[in-house]
N, C-alpha and C positions, 0 to 999 in steps of 0.2 A: 893693177898688178903691183907687187912690191918691186924694189930695186933689183932684186935677183931674178925677177921674172916669175916668182911664185905668186899664185892667186892669193888675194887677202882672205881673211876669214868671211867677210861679207860676200865676196865673189863665190867662194866655195859653197857658202849657204844658198846663194841664189841659183848655182848650178843645180845643186840637189833638189831645190824646188822645181826647176825646169824639167829635170829628169823625171820626178814623180808625176808632174802635170802631162808631159807627153806620154809617159807610161799609161797613164789613165786612159788617155785617148786611145792608144793602141790596144789595150786589153779590152775596152768597151768595143771597139771597131772589129777586132780579129779574134778576141778570145785569148785564153792562155797559151794553147797549143801553137797558134800561128804568130803569136808575138815573139820576135827574135831580138837577142841583144844586138846583133849586128844591124838590124833595120833601125832600132832605137838609137844606137850611136849615130847612124848616117843621118837620121832626122834631126838629131841635136847637133850635128857637126862636131862631135867630140870623139876621142879615142875610146875604145872599149874599156881601156884600164881605168878610165874616170868613172865608169859605171861600177865595175867590179870592185874598186876600192870602196865604194859606198854599199853596194849590194853584192854580196859574194855569189848569189845565185838568182835565178829568175823567180824562184819561189819567194825569196826575201824582197825582191822588188815588188811582186805582187802583193805581198803584205803591206808594204809601205804605202802602195797605191790605193789598196782598198781601205786602209785606215785613213788616208787623206780624204779619199772620196766620201767616206762615212762621216768624217768630221766636218766636212763642208755642207753636207746635205742633212744627216740626221741631227747633228748638233744645232743646225739653224732652224729646226722645227720650233713651233710656238712652246714656250716654257709651260710646265704643268705645276699649277700650285692648287692643292686641296682647297675646297671652299665648303659652304654650308648647304649645297644642293645634295639631293639624295645620291648615294652611291652610284646607282644606275645611270644617272645623267652625267656624272663625272667620269665614270668609265666609258661611257658611250662616247664622249667628246675625244678622249685619249685615242680610243680605237678607231674613230673616224679620221684623226690625224694620221695614224699608222696606215690605215687603208688607202687614203689619198696618195701617200708616198709610195707604199709598196705595190699599188695597182697602176701606177704611172707606166705608159707603154715602154718607156726607156728602161725601167727597172725590170719589167716582166721580160723584155728582150734579153737583158743581161742575165736574168735567172735561168731561161731557157739555155743559153749559150754555156754557162758554167756548170748547170746540172749535167749537161750532155758530156762535159769533160771530166767531171768528178771522178768517175770510175778510173780513167786513164791517168790522171793526175790528183791522187788522193791529197797531195800537200796543199791544195787550195781549200779544201774542205774546212779545216779549222779557221781559215781566214774568212770565209763567208760566214761561218758560225759565229765568229766574233762580232761581225757587223749586224747579224741578227739579234745578238744579245744586247748589243748597244742600243738598238732600236727598242727592243723589249723593255729595257730598263725605264722607258718613258712611263711605264705603268706603275713604277715602284712607289712614287709619292702618294698617288690616290689609294693604292693597295694598303700601304702602311697606316694611312689615315683612318681606314676602316677596320683595322685589326687583322688584316690578312698578312700572310707571309709572302713577300715579294719574290723569294727565291723559288718558291713552289707555285704561287698562284698566278704569277706573271706568265709562266709557261702554259699553265692550264688555260688561261684566257687567250693566250696567243693560239693556242691549238683549236680553240673554240671559234675564234672570230677572224683572225688575220691570216693564219697559215692556211686553212683550207680555200679561202677565197683567192689567195696568192697562187696557190697550186692549181686551182681551176682555170684561172686566168692563163697561166704558163702552158696549160694544156689546150687552150682555146675553147674551154667549156663555158666560159662567161666573158663578158667584155673586160677590157683593161680600163676599168673606170668604177667610181663608187655609184653604183645605181640605187634606185629606190629599194629594190629586192636585196641588195647588199646591206643597206642601213636597216631594213626590217629584220634580216637574219641576225645582225650585230645586236639589236635590242634584245631579240629572243634569246640568243645565247648568253648574253650578260645576265639576263633575268635567270636563266638556267644556273649559271655559275653562282649568283648570289643565293638562290634558293638551296643549292646543294651545300653551300657553306653552313647553313643552319640545320641541315639534316643529319641526324646521327648515322655514324658509318656502320652499315650492315656487319662489317668484319669485326668491328670492335664489340658488337653485342653478340656474336656467335662464338660458342665454345665447343 
């Protein structure tokens, strides 16, 4: 503390980090609806004004927690560097990394919880979408190297390979794991994606 009793900049930053860390635990444990600022302040042993001075609303706190969680998990995934292998193999490797991350039981449990709350609390939807886009950008380097448009094609590939498997796992229709079936489907759908890129559009040929 400073001589006047005010926290130093370092102490203030440490408290912010503690707030975010405990908020992540609570959001994962309780979801958005059941997480309260009162309980968070009690767990931290701080006054609520210390929270509101940093995060004016629970939605802002959720955004900070989600961004921190994504940074610690998604940004820690293996780096993606294009190489000389066939595009199908390179894209397959990136998709397997994403499948392993998003099919983890903890991630699927979080997906179920927040999907159930999204209608009541639409403010959490853009935050969750930001996390998904952050993960999806792992495809950009390989897509760019093969002449694809990452802004368009990353979404298409996600919708073919990762998104459906994650949704099926959240609904209990498949295991929360990267099974042989999941790998086989990934290869098939990547092949479909690459084949479609070389096919002329029927819309462009019709008048």
